[in-house]
Phi, psi and omega in degrees: 000133181292143179287146186281134170286150182238137177240118172269130174250121185120154182215032176269199182297322179292319178298324178298317179297313181300319180296318179296321178291322174300318179298318180294330183246031186296339179297342181279348191230176172267239180281152183240133185225150175229130180234143179203156177303316175261104187299330182299330178290323174294321179297325180294323177294319178298321178296322178294330176292318179296322180295333176274359175087013177285125188265346183289160184267125166259147175243133180262154181215147170272136184209130167269097187287352174280356181252104183299329177295319179292322178297312179302315182297319181291321177299317180292319180298317182274352184055040181288130175267341180224130177245125176255110183266102176239031172271192177300149180294349179291341185261001186307313189288326179286323178291318176301318178300316178299321179293319178299314182295320187266355176078032180253147174293147186237133176227130171230181185234002183201160177291145175301143176237140169273123182302339182268000184231146180234128177047063180296164177300130183287165354276129184299325179305326180293338178280336190225272189303313187296338177293342182260012182303313182295322180295321179295314179297320180294324179284346180070032179249162173264131174232111181255117185265143173061051185258041172266223174264301173227101009281160175133268182299321180294332175293320177295326176300317177298318180294322177298318178298319178296317185285326194237352184235325188225150167258351172220126179255128181261326180204149175230113176248112179266126184239125181236110179236125172257106181264020180270171178223131181259355175081002179264155181298319175200135177199159173255150184282343173216182186323117183303325181297315179290318181304308183291326180299327181297332192244006180263346182261194178290140175273120179250134172226160181256108183218140179057034177075018179205165178282130176252146182245136175218168173270152177298139181067011178286321184237118178231157175208154179272133178245137175257104191249155177300141175069308185272347174079206184283125182218145176271129176234148185245143176300123185226156172280144179201158188305313190292339177300326184295312182279323180297325180294335179282325181276323183247067187298329184268001181255154169280132180234118185227152176237134183237126179245134179282133175222143173271164181300325182295315178301314182298318180297312180296314179304313184297318178297313180300317182293315181296331179277354181083012184277357174258010179283143174263006178271129184294147173236161181246131180280169179300334180275359178092008181273134177270127185227138171266113185308314182297322179291329176293316178300316178302319183294329184266347178277157177300145172295126182307327180294335182284349183281339191304314186300330185258001186286134176229161177099191188226163171248153171224120181228130181197177179242127166265112184246128178244142180186202179215154176228122183052040177082356180261122183282152178192182178210153174224149172243115182251126192205169173226145171241127179240151184247127181299314182294321178297320179297316181295319180297325182278314189231000178080018179230162178279171189297327179297316177294323182297313181294331180276332189268338180286314185303319180296333176288321174301318177298319179297319178299316181292328172294312181299326179279348181092354183291320181246014181275076193268355176061036176201176178269131181218156163264164189299325181291349177277356185245155178300130189276321190298318178301321180294311183292322178293320177295317178301323176301320178290336184265359175116002177236076183288146178257137175237158182227134168255112181223198183297338181271357182111202180257115187208160175291156177291000000 
């Protein structure tokens, strides 16, 4: 059987990580391609691959990924069997449409977003991706949704707990703490527009069999985590809560994000001043400006943070449940190092944790392990092959259970 060609759509920090990992695992695939609206950004990633000594050929392409016809045409031109969408979440539906038409497997790392809406009523997948389930099955393609780290790996952690630890799951608390420092007065770790959008709307969690609503930074708690120690994390809305709540209807599903006081203070001031609004305003000179886009323009490019980033991330699931009537809990997690990520692929740890998993998913599709010919979220697939492969690729999983702290 011929090896599948792979097309990466997007050319940001996460795409750079994915491209480097594809290069490292190129024996699993056929031809490798990178497409972006600005082709020069894809060329820059290819140059970074050459600097690392990767000898295989990547081909760059210019693409308006908001145009499904253009996406379909490029997939057919490159004969891509797998498309890894690591662009903005605004393009998910058009890229998915192109994959359905052209018969290519689809992988993304976040729920589709409508640029005109912020934190829609959950579950967001029901508004967009899940509506295309029948079309994906009819086309006979595999579509794996949310295959980054969170969402993605943390979904696999929940599935591992289901498969190997519990016959009843009572709660899943996902904790994401970045204990690193980039040395800038203020910056976001990924696209500021997407970053701020996550935290300006209502915080939704799944508790007691229904959606609960809170304000951002309303509920916080201290977590004592491996390696990074005691950190405050706040109840936040996040993609994976939407799909996990569908699979684990009787469990509480919550997402906690770590924030320092400085981030909270700056965020609060920007929000109170109206500078996080996506509604245009007109200046005294008659210029129309979107405040959020202005803030994005003056903040550092997240990709520029990588050379100076120090410290580690800790992301994991605290899962509580019971087995044969005996209650217990496990913490399944990964620790990543910013400096190690930069040395390996030229990106910081946040991009690294997001960019490696979709390549692991692509490998499992290419091997047939995850090529299920339907639309799935990561928790719908066997977790251990994914997590073991990630360990080989630089994202090892550890578990704290009754036996102590150990690798899976």
